[in-house]
N, CA, C and O atoms as a GROMACS GRO file, in nm:
protein
  444
    1UNK      N    1   7.575  11.234   9.522
    1UNK     CA    2   7.651  11.363   9.474
    1UNK      C    3   7.769  11.306   9.543
    1UNK      O    4   7.873  11.307   9.477
    2UNK      N    5   7.772  11.266   9.642
    2UNK     CA    6   7.911  11.239   9.740
    2UNK      C    7   7.970  11.146   9.658
    2UNK      O    8   8.091  11.159   9.676
    3UNK      N    9   7.947  11.045   9.563
    3UNK     CA   10   8.016  10.960   9.515
    3UNK      C   11   8.064  11.032   9.351
    3UNK      O   12   8.176  11.025   9.302
    4UNK      N   13   7.953  11.094   9.296
    4UNK     CA   14   8.001  11.162   9.169
    4UNK      C   15   8.093  11.316   9.198
    4UNK      O   16   8.127  11.386   9.103
    5UNK      N   17   8.122  11.348   9.332
    5UNK     CA   18   8.231  11.427   9.398
    5UNK      C   19   8.344  11.330   9.374
    5UNK      O   20   8.438  11.342   9.295
    6UNK      N   21   8.314  11.226   9.463
    6UNK     CA   22   8.456  11.172   9.498
    6UNK      C   23   8.496  11.124   9.360
    6UNK      O   24   8.609  11.166   9.335
    7UNK      N   25   8.453  11.061   9.274
    7UNK     CA   26   8.496  11.002   9.140
    7UNK      C   27   8.539  11.178   9.048
    7UNK      O   28   8.605  11.162   8.946
    8UNK      N   29   8.515  11.276   9.073
    8UNK     CA   30   8.565  11.372   8.996
    8UNK      C   31   8.658  11.402   9.069
    8UNK      O   32   8.741  11.455   8.996
    9UNK      N   33   8.714  11.399   9.227
    9UNK     CA   34   8.828  11.409   9.268
    9UNK      C   35   8.904  11.332   9.210
    9UNK      O   36   8.985  11.384   9.134
   10UNK      N   37   8.905  11.186   9.225
   10UNK     CA   38   8.985  11.088   9.158
   10UNK      C   39   9.021  11.122   9.035
   10UNK      O   40   9.138  11.146   9.005
   11UNK      N   41   8.908  11.128   8.939
   11UNK     CA   42   8.973  11.150   8.764
   11UNK      C   43   9.096  11.311   8.765
   11UNK      O   44   9.175  11.343   8.676
   12UNK      N   45   9.070  11.384   8.898
   12UNK     CA   46   9.148  11.525   8.855
   12UNK      C   47   9.296  11.503   8.918
   12UNK      O   48   9.396  11.568   8.889
   13UNK      N   49   9.290  11.413   8.997
   13UNK     CA   50   9.388  11.341   9.096
   13UNK      C   51   9.461  11.258   9.011
   13UNK      O   52   9.584  11.262   9.001
   14UNK      N   53   9.388  11.184   8.951
   14UNK     CA   54   9.512  11.101   8.816
   14UNK      C   55   9.533  11.180   8.710
   14UNK      O   56   9.621  11.128   8.642
   15UNK      N   57   9.482  11.314   8.646
   15UNK     CA   58   9.527  11.397   8.553
   15UNK      C   59   9.656  11.456   8.589
   15UNK      O   60   9.751  11.473   8.513
   16UNK      N   61   9.648  11.493   8.746
   16UNK     CA   62   9.786  11.520   8.772
   16UNK      C   63   9.905  11.476   8.822
   16UNK      O   64  10.017  11.526   8.813
   17UNK      N   65   9.861  11.360   8.885
   17UNK     CA   66   9.967  11.203   8.883
   17UNK      C   67  10.052  11.147   8.757
   17UNK      O   68  10.174  11.142   8.743
   18UNK      N   69   9.945  11.105   8.669
   18UNK     CA   70   9.931  11.065   8.572
   18UNK      C   71  10.066  11.180   8.469
   18UNK      O   72  10.185  11.166   8.440
   19UNK      N   73   9.957  11.294   8.442
   19UNK     CA   74  10.025  11.369   8.389
   19UNK      C   75  10.154  11.426   8.366
   19UNK      O   76  10.217  11.450   8.263
   20UNK      N   77  10.189  11.450   8.542
   20UNK     CA   78  10.309  11.506   8.613
   20UNK      C   79  10.411  11.389   8.581
   20UNK      O   80  10.520  11.418   8.533
   21UNK      N   81  10.375  11.247   8.608
   21UNK     CA   82  10.474  11.175   8.616
   21UNK      C   83  10.522  11.140   8.462
   21UNK      O   84  10.609  11.057   8.438
   22UNK      N   85  10.451  11.218   8.358
   22UNK     CA   86  10.475  11.186   8.187
   22UNK      C   87  10.555  11.289   8.165
   22UNK      O   88  10.654  11.271   8.094
   23UNK      N   89  10.527  11.424   8.224
   23UNK     CA   90  10.601  11.526   8.183
   23UNK      C   91  10.710  11.457   8.245
   23UNK      O   92  10.771  11.396   8.157
   24UNK      N   93  10.780  11.433   8.399
   24UNK     CA   94  10.909  11.377   8.419
   24UNK      C   95  10.950  11.273   8.324
   24UNK      O   96  11.068  11.237   8.328
   25UNK      N   97  10.870  11.220   8.239
   25UNK     CA   98  10.940  11.099   8.166
   25UNK      C   99  10.956  11.157   8.042
   25UNK      O  100  11.029  11.104   7.959
   26UNK      N  101  10.880  11.287   8.012
   26UNK     CA  102  10.933  11.343   7.850
   26UNK      C  103  11.078  11.431   7.893
   26UNK      O  104  11.184  11.446   7.831
   27UNK      N  105  11.036  11.474   8.009
   27UNK     CA  106  11.169  11.550   8.054
   27UNK      C  107  11.296  11.480   8.038
   27UNK      O  108  11.388  11.522   7.968
   28UNK      N  109  11.298  11.346   8.122
   28UNK     CA  110  11.446  11.297   8.147
   28UNK      C  111  11.463  11.171   8.015
   28UNK      O  112  11.570  11.150   7.958
   29UNK      N  113  11.331  11.096   7.982
   29UNK     CA  114  11.369  10.968   7.886
   29UNK      C  115  11.379  11.054   7.702
   29UNK      O  116  11.449  11.009   7.611
   30UNK      N  117  11.292  11.176   7.691
   30UNK     CA  118  11.297  11.208   7.584
   30UNK      C  119  11.382  11.328   7.558
   30UNK      O  120  11.410  11.358   7.443
   31UNK      N  121  11.425  11.398   7.665
   31UNK     CA  122  11.523  11.497   7.654
   31UNK      C  123  11.471  11.603   7.624
   31UNK      O  124  11.530  11.677   7.546
   32UNK      N  125  11.344  11.639   7.678
   32UNK     CA  126  11.295  11.754   7.628
   32UNK      C  127  11.324  11.900   7.732
   32UNK      O  128  11.289  12.016   7.712
   33UNK      N  129  11.401  11.840   7.848
   33UNK     CA  130  11.411  11.925   7.949
   33UNK      C  131  11.401  11.981   8.088
   33UNK      O  132  11.323  11.910   8.152
   34UNK      N  133  11.449  12.080   8.161
   34UNK     CA  134  11.420  12.074   8.308
   34UNK      C  135  11.260  12.169   8.340
   34UNK      O  136  11.199  12.172   8.447
   35UNK      N  137  11.215  12.254   8.182
   35UNK     CA  138  11.095  12.260   8.216
   35UNK      C  139  10.978  12.174   8.216
   35UNK      O  140  10.874  12.192   8.280
   36UNK      N  141  11.002  12.092   8.149
   36UNK     CA  142  10.919  11.964   8.156
   36UNK      C  143  10.913  11.876   8.309
   36UNK      O  144  10.821  11.855   8.389
   37UNK      N  145  11.025  11.846   8.306
   37UNK     CA  146  11.030  11.831   8.458
   37UNK      C  147  10.969  11.889   8.592
   37UNK      O  148  10.912  11.840   8.689
   38UNK      N  149  11.012  12.031   8.546
   38UNK     CA  150  10.929  12.101   8.670
   38UNK      C  151  10.803  12.096   8.641
   38UNK      O  152  10.741  12.045   8.735
   39UNK      N  153  10.748  12.120   8.570
   39UNK     CA  154  10.583  12.096   8.512
   39UNK      C  155  10.560  11.964   8.575
   39UNK      O  156  10.450  11.968   8.630
   40UNK      N  157  10.619  11.844   8.592
   40UNK     CA  158  10.573  11.728   8.623
   40UNK      C  159  10.591  11.724   8.767
   40UNK      O  160  10.520  11.653   8.839
   41UNK      N  161  10.677  11.794   8.809
   41UNK     CA  162  10.680  11.801   8.961
   41UNK      C  163  10.556  11.884   9.034
   41UNK      O  164  10.482  11.844   9.123
   42UNK      N  165  10.558  11.986   8.981
   42UNK     CA  166  10.455  12.079   9.018
   42UNK      C  167  10.290  11.986   9.034
   42UNK      O  168  10.219  11.977   9.133
   43UNK      N  169  10.270  11.926   8.895
   43UNK     CA  170  10.140  11.857   8.890
   43UNK      C  171  10.171  11.758   8.977
   43UNK      O  172  10.068  11.723   9.034
   44UNK      N  173  10.289  11.681   9.024
   44UNK     CA  174  10.236  11.572   9.122
   44UNK      C  175  10.234  11.621   9.234
   44UNK      O  176  10.176  11.546   9.312
   45UNK      N  177  10.282  11.744   9.297
   45UNK     CA  178  10.239  11.789   9.396
   45UNK      C  179  10.128  11.834   9.414
   45UNK      O  180  10.096  11.841   9.532
   46UNK      N  181  10.040  11.876   9.325
   46UNK     CA  182   9.897  11.894   9.288
   46UNK      C  183   9.829  11.814   9.350
   46UNK      O  184   9.769  11.829   9.456
   47UNK      N  185   9.844  11.686   9.252
   47UNK     CA  186   9.811  11.560   9.263
   47UNK      C  187   9.767  11.501   9.446
   47UNK      O  188   9.668  11.436   9.480
   48UNK      N  189   9.890  11.557   9.542
   48UNK     CA  190   9.837  11.522   9.665
   48UNK      C  191   9.782  11.581   9.706
   48UNK      O  192   9.715  11.535   9.799
   49UNK      N  193   9.769  11.708   9.676
   49UNK     CA  194   9.664  11.809   9.725
   49UNK      C  195   9.489  11.781   9.712
   49UNK      O  196   9.400  11.802   9.794
   50UNK      N  197   9.484  11.727   9.575
   50UNK     CA  198   9.367  11.709   9.534
   50UNK      C  199   9.317  11.596   9.602
   50UNK      O  200   9.199  11.597   9.638
   51UNK      N  201   9.406  11.475   9.631
   51UNK     CA  202   9.379  11.360   9.679
   51UNK      C  203   9.323  11.373   9.821
   51UNK      O  204   9.265  11.275   9.869
   52UNK      N  205   9.339  11.518   9.913
   52UNK     CA  206   9.308  11.551  10.050
   52UNK      C  207   9.174  11.570  10.072
   52UNK      O  208   9.107  11.535  10.169
   53UNK      N  209   9.137  11.635   9.960
   53UNK     CA  210   9.000  11.688   9.949
   53UNK      C  211   8.845  11.546   9.934
   53UNK      O  212   8.724  11.569   9.941
   54UNK      N  213   8.900  11.436   9.916
   54UNK     CA  214   8.821  11.326   9.963
   54UNK      C  215   8.737  11.344  10.090
   54UNK      O  216   8.794  11.396  10.186
   55UNK      N  217   8.581  11.300  10.107
   55UNK     CA  218   8.550  11.279  10.207
   55UNK      C  219   8.567  11.170  10.308
   55UNK      O  220   8.509  11.158  10.416
   56UNK      N  221   8.644  11.101  10.260
   56UNK     CA  222   8.653  10.958  10.364
   56UNK      C  223   8.792  10.997  10.408
   56UNK      O  224   8.897  11.007  10.345
   57UNK      N  225   8.762  11.016  10.544
   57UNK     CA  226   8.921  11.053  10.629
   57UNK      C  227   9.024  10.957  10.640
   57UNK      O  228   9.128  10.995  10.695
   58UNK      N  229   9.017  10.836  10.596
   58UNK     CA  230   9.129  10.669  10.593
   58UNK      C  231   9.205  10.697  10.469
   58UNK      O  232   9.177  10.654  10.358
   59UNK      N  233   9.340  10.802  10.511
   59UNK     CA  234   9.412  10.809  10.363
   59UNK      C  235   9.471  10.631  10.344
   59UNK      O  236   9.524  10.597  10.238
   60UNK      N  237   9.461  10.575  10.410
   60UNK     CA  238   9.499  10.434  10.290
   60UNK      C  239   9.353  10.386  10.222
   60UNK      O  240   9.356  10.345  10.106
   61UNK      N  241   9.273  10.390  10.267
   61UNK     CA  242   9.110  10.340  10.207
   61UNK      C  243   9.120  10.476  10.049
   61UNK      O  244   9.074  10.463   9.935
   62UNK      N  245   9.183  10.571  10.097
   62UNK     CA  246   9.170  10.676   9.980
   62UNK      C  247   9.278  10.635   9.853
   62UNK      O  248   9.255  10.623   9.732
   63UNK      N  249   9.398  10.619   9.924
   63UNK     CA  250   9.520  10.599   9.815
   63UNK      C  251   9.481  10.444   9.750
   63UNK      O  252   9.492  10.417   9.630
   64UNK      N  253   9.437  10.356   9.848
   64UNK     CA  254   9.441  10.216   9.779
   64UNK      C  255   9.328  10.203   9.676
   64UNK      O  256   9.342  10.122   9.584
   65UNK      N  257   9.186  10.300   9.688
   65UNK     CA  258   9.076  10.305   9.604
   65UNK      C  259   9.173  10.368   9.485
   65UNK      O  260   9.188  10.290   9.390
   66UNK      N  261   9.234  10.482   9.473
   66UNK     CA  262   9.264  10.583   9.393
   66UNK      C  263   9.340  10.503   9.299
   66UNK      O  264   9.342  10.537   9.181
   67UNK      N  265   9.428  10.361   9.355
   67UNK     CA  266   9.491  10.283   9.278
   67UNK      C  267   9.428  10.266   9.159
   67UNK      O  268   9.473  10.314   9.055
   68UNK      N  269   9.305  10.188   9.165
   68UNK     CA  270   9.258  10.171   9.062
   68UNK      C  271   9.212  10.255   8.968
   68UNK      O  272   9.191  10.217   8.853
   69UNK      N  273   9.192  10.380   9.010
   69UNK     CA  274   9.161  10.514   8.879
   69UNK      C  275   9.316  10.545   8.845
   69UNK      O  276   9.319  10.638   8.764
   70UNK      N  277   9.403  10.514   8.867
   70UNK     CA  278   9.567  10.519   8.842
   70UNK      C  279   9.583  10.422   8.755
   70UNK      O  280   9.624  10.459   8.645
   71UNK      N  281   9.556  10.265   8.777
   71UNK     CA  282   9.598  10.167   8.666
   71UNK      C  283   9.522  10.222   8.530
   71UNK      O  284   9.581  10.258   8.428
   72UNK      N  285   9.356  10.222   8.552
   72UNK     CA  286   9.280  10.238   8.403
   72UNK      C  287   9.342  10.402   8.341
   72UNK      O  288   9.360  10.421   8.221
   73UNK      N  289   9.364  10.493   8.430
   73UNK     CA  290   9.385  10.615   8.371
   73UNK      C  291   9.502  10.636   8.279
   73UNK      O  292   9.509  10.716   8.186
   74UNK      N  293   9.605  10.538   8.327
   74UNK     CA  294   9.760  10.530   8.275
   74UNK      C  295   9.727  10.474   8.169
   74UNK      O  296   9.790  10.525   8.076
   75UNK      N  297   9.657  10.394   8.135
   75UNK     CA  298   9.620  10.268   8.018
   75UNK      C  299   9.554  10.421   7.936
   75UNK      O  300   9.632  10.480   7.860
   76UNK      N  301   9.469  10.456   7.947
   76UNK     CA  302   9.390  10.607   7.880
   76UNK      C  303   9.502  10.708   7.840
   76UNK      O  304   9.515  10.765   7.732
   77UNK      N  305   9.583  10.716   7.956
   77UNK     CA  306   9.707  10.827   7.910
   77UNK      C  307   9.776  10.790   7.814
   77UNK      O  308   9.776  10.866   7.717
   78UNK      N  309   9.847  10.680   7.805
   78UNK     CA  310   9.885  10.635   7.720
   78UNK      C  311   9.811  10.607   7.614
   78UNK      O  312   9.871  10.647   7.514
   79UNK      N  313   9.714  10.561   7.587
   79UNK     CA  314   9.638  10.571   7.416
   79UNK      C  315   9.633  10.704   7.399
   79UNK      O  316   9.659  10.734   7.282
   80UNK      N  317   9.611  10.791   7.464
   80UNK     CA  318   9.554  10.897   7.401
   80UNK      C  319   9.765  10.998   7.374
   80UNK      O  320   9.796  11.029   7.259
   81UNK      N  321   9.827  11.017   7.444
   81UNK     CA  322   9.918  11.080   7.465
   81UNK      C  323  10.024  11.003   7.371
   81UNK      O  324  10.080  11.066   7.282
   82UNK      N  325  10.055  10.854   7.393
   82UNK     CA  326  10.131  10.819   7.297
   82UNK      C  327  10.107  10.688   7.198
   82UNK      O  328  10.181  10.597   7.158
   83UNK      N  329   9.968  10.724   7.177
   83UNK     CA  330   9.913  10.597   7.107
   83UNK      C  331   9.930  10.461   7.141
   83UNK      O  332   9.944  10.366   7.064
   84UNK      N  333   9.926  10.461   7.271
   84UNK     CA  334   9.938  10.291   7.304
   84UNK      C  335   9.800  10.211   7.254
   84UNK      O  336   9.693  10.272   7.255
   85UNK      N  337   9.806  10.084   7.212
   85UNK     CA  338   9.704  10.010   7.180
   85UNK      C  339   9.708   9.906   7.281
   85UNK      O  340   9.793   9.817   7.278
   86UNK      N  341   9.590   9.917   7.400
   86UNK     CA  342   9.586   9.830   7.504
   86UNK      C  343   9.523   9.658   7.406
   86UNK      O  344   9.471   9.631   7.297
   87UNK      N  345   9.562   9.598   7.507
   87UNK     CA  346   9.526   9.439   7.459
   87UNK      C  347   9.400   9.395   7.537
   87UNK      O  348   9.352   9.474   7.618
   88UNK      N  349   9.350   9.288   7.521
   88UNK     CA  350   9.214   9.277   7.595
   88UNK      C  351   9.265   9.248   7.753
   88UNK      O  352   9.191   9.271   7.849
   89UNK      N  353   9.381   9.202   7.765
   89UNK     CA  354   9.407   9.186   7.927
   89UNK      C  355   9.420   9.271   7.975
   89UNK      O  356   9.382   9.273   8.092
   90UNK      N  357   9.486   9.404   7.913
   90UNK     CA  358   9.493   9.543   7.961
   90UNK      C  359   9.366   9.604   7.977
   90UNK      O  360   9.360   9.688   8.067
   91UNK      N  361   9.291   9.589   7.930
   91UNK     CA  362   9.115   9.644   7.961
   91UNK      C  363   9.053   9.582   8.088
   91UNK      O  364   9.005   9.635   8.189
   92UNK      N  365   9.072   9.419   8.043
   92UNK     CA  366   9.014   9.332   8.163
   92UNK      C  367   9.069   9.347   8.297
   92UNK      O  368   9.004   9.324   8.399
   93UNK      N  369   9.231   9.398   8.292
   93UNK     CA  370   9.265   9.396   8.436
   93UNK      C  371   9.260   9.561   8.501
   93UNK      O  372   9.296   9.588   8.616
   94UNK      N  373   9.208   9.660   8.401
   94UNK     CA  374   9.153   9.768   8.410
   94UNK      C  375   9.036   9.769   8.486
   94UNK      O  376   8.995   9.835   8.582
   95UNK      N  377   8.994   9.682   8.418
   95UNK     CA  378   8.808   9.676   8.446
   95UNK      C  379   8.794   9.648   8.621
   95UNK      O  380   8.723   9.703   8.704
   96UNK      N  381   8.901   9.529   8.634
   96UNK     CA  382   8.890   9.468   8.776
   96UNK      C  383   8.937   9.596   8.880
   96UNK      O  384   8.874   9.636   8.978
   97UNK      N  385   9.065   9.646   8.829
   97UNK     CA  386   9.110   9.775   8.957
   97UNK      C  387   8.988   9.818   8.942
   97UNK      O  388   8.924   9.806   9.046
   98UNK      N  389   8.907   9.878   8.824
   98UNK     CA  390   8.787   9.988   8.882
   98UNK      C  391   8.671   9.941   8.972
   98UNK      O  392   8.606  10.017   9.043
   99UNK      N  393   8.650   9.797   8.961
   99UNK     CA  394   8.574   9.716   9.023
   99UNK      C  395   8.573   9.725   9.191
   99UNK      O  396   8.483   9.754   9.270
  100UNK      N  397   8.748   9.679   9.214
  100UNK     CA  398   8.830   9.689   9.302
  100UNK      C  399   8.800   9.833   9.379
  100UNK      O  400   8.734   9.837   9.482
  101UNK      N  401   8.850   9.934   9.326
  101UNK     CA  402   8.809  10.080   9.352
  101UNK      C  403   8.672  10.082   9.425
  101UNK      O  404   8.655  10.111   9.543
  102UNK      N  405   8.591  10.050   9.350
  102UNK     CA  406   8.465  10.101   9.375
  102UNK      C  407   8.409  10.005   9.532
  102UNK      O  408   8.318  10.040   9.607
  103UNK      N  409   8.485   9.898   9.543
  103UNK     CA  410   8.447   9.823   9.635
  103UNK      C  411   8.528   9.885   9.731
  103UNK      O  412   8.448   9.934   9.811
  104UNK      N  413   8.630   9.908   9.765
  104UNK     CA  414   8.679   9.972   9.869
  104UNK      C  415   8.650  10.124   9.916
  104UNK      O  416   8.635  10.157  10.034
  105UNK      N  417   8.645  10.192   9.832
  105UNK     CA  418   8.587  10.311   9.812
  105UNK      C  419   8.427  10.340   9.835
  105UNK      O  420   8.408  10.450   9.888
  106UNK      N  421   8.299  10.260   9.804
  106UNK     CA  422   8.217  10.298   9.791
  106UNK      C  423   8.096  10.188   9.876
  106UNK      O  424   7.973  10.199   9.887
  107UNK      N  425   8.195  10.080   9.929
  107UNK     CA  426   8.079   9.962  10.003
  107UNK      C  427   7.993  10.000  10.096
  107UNK      O  428   8.059  10.072  10.172
  108UNK      N  429   7.866   9.993  10.140
  108UNK     CA  430   7.816  10.050  10.242
  108UNK      C  431   7.905   9.993  10.380
  108UNK      O  432   7.959   9.882  10.383
  109UNK      N  433   7.909  10.083  10.483
  109UNK     CA  434   7.963  10.027  10.614
  109UNK      C  435   7.922  10.077  10.730
  109UNK      O  436   7.862  10.184  10.725
  110UNK      N  437   7.941  10.025  10.838
  110UNK     CA  438   7.870  10.047  10.942
  110UNK      C  439   7.947  10.121  11.012
  110UNK      O  440   8.032  10.064  11.080
  111UNK      N  441   7.939  10.259  11.013
  111UNK     CA  442   8.047  10.331  11.150
  111UNK      C  443   8.016  10.321  11.245
  111UNK      O  444   8.084  10.367  11.337
   0.00000   0.00000   0.00000
């Protein structure tokens, strides 16, 4: 149950962070304006809040593990939002990052 909760929190954090960055990108690079940028800033702030709900108390571990979710999530976001088509190296790289995330976050530890 703890792993499922943790993964759910990582996914929510990724939606806020990647979505927020995408909104800022759209606001600035695609000239959609300050409303998009403001929405992105709010989403990025919510990412920081969601990340604090992980049960692990180690900031560095949580953020390092989240990096794997961010990589895979960014590729998925690009596919859905921008029509990006990853090649096999993108997919392999994302899978490597997800394995790294799982090792960092969920490996059994003697505390």
